[in-house]
Residue, then its C-alpha position, 0 to 999 in steps of 0.5 A: m839536061s834531060t835524057t829519056f830512055e824507054n824505061i827510065r829518065l836521066d835528068i842532070d841539074g847542076p851537080i846532081a843527076t836524078i835517075t827515075i825508073a819510069r815504068p809506072k804501069a808495071l810499078n817500075a819493075l826491073n826487066a833486062a831492058t830497064i837494067g840495060e838502060l840504067g847501065q847506060a845512065v851510069d855510063l853518062i854519069e861517069a863520063n860527066d865530071g860535073v856530076r857530083g851526086v846522084i838521086i835514084t827514084g821511081d815514077g809515080d806515087k805507088a812504087f820506087v821499084a816493085g821488084a823484078d819483072i815476074a812475067a819476064m822471069k816465067t820462062m827462065s831456065p836455071e842458066d837464064a836466071r843465073a845470068f839475069s841475077q849477074l846482070g842486075s848484081r853487076l849494075f848494082r855493084r857499079i852504082e854502089q861503087l860510084p865515087i860520088p854520093v848516091v841517095a835513094a828517094v823511095n816514093g812507094f813500094a821497094l820490093g825485091g829488086g827495088c829494095e836491092l837497088m835502094l841497098s846499093c845506094d849510100f843511104a835512103y829517104a822514104a815517103n811515109t807511104a813506102r813499103f819494103g821487103q824481099p818477097e822472093v821466097n813467096l815465089g820459091i826463089i831467093a833474092g838475086f840482085g844482092g839482097t842476101q848480101r847487103l841487107a844483113r850488112k845494113i840492118p841487124y842480122g835477125i831482122a834481115m833474116e826474117l825479112l829474107m825468109n818470111g817474104g813479108m813487108i815492113k812500113a816506112d816507120e819500121a824501116l826507119r826504126v831498124g836503120l834501113v832508111n835515114r828519114v821518113v817524110e810526106p810524099a810531097e816532101l821527099l825529093p826536096a828533102v833528098r836534094k837538100a841532104l845531097e846539096l849539104i854533102l856537096s857543099r863539103g870538100p869533094v875529095a874528102v867526100r870521095e875518100t870517105k866513101r872509098a875508106v868506108q866501103q873498102g874497110l867493110d870488106t877487110t880487117m880493122d887494121e887494114g881499114l885503119e890503113l885505108e883511112s890513113a891513106g885517104f887522110g894523107v890524100c886529102f892533105g895533098t889537095s888545095d881543098a884541105a888548105e882552103g878548108i883549114a884556112a876557112f875554119l881558122d878565119k871563121r868563114e865559109a870554105r870555097f872548095s874547088g874539088r882539087 
């Protein structure tokens, strides 16, 4: 199934949904309309029980998302700017909190809002041509879609602060070195590599994957003791599923498990 909006595409192939930001002439920059369409795509994914994983990428070979649409920001008042920031932040938080795995396929520039969109995903693979950064300070503004909050949670504090405060870019190999992305590949290999990684995750117990994501995300926002309780709760949930019985039986029988998601 394929759904084409004005600025994005949503393709659903079996259990995997692919969202493509499709404004190549604007280097896939995010404006309010594109953010709205991304929200509609998330609505469709949430309503489709058959979707168990999501890939987010950009159209073309130049940009994943090269940032927010600067031309559209030129006339913003402080109140407009705050509302725009909240619009993007709410969307990225929705993406982050999807109970299924979300993987970014970074095919080019991931700057500003593009880097922030990537950070809202569970992990990312990148083409070796990709570039990353939070260049907002070059415009006299700050990151507005979660960059000040997620970047230092993702990579070492000092590296995050340098990127946020100097407005520079790093190449894909440096992004790999600091842990911003998980793997760097040739551009032609990017989407197949991401799909293969996601298919491997989807071959595991669906409830277990969901409970893992929930425990990790909620645990990061709490104490270790509270996080351990979250983990124990999820551990218990899994043992109430037929998947756990199947997975354990398959291991003992030395065969592949046939998970049902129940």
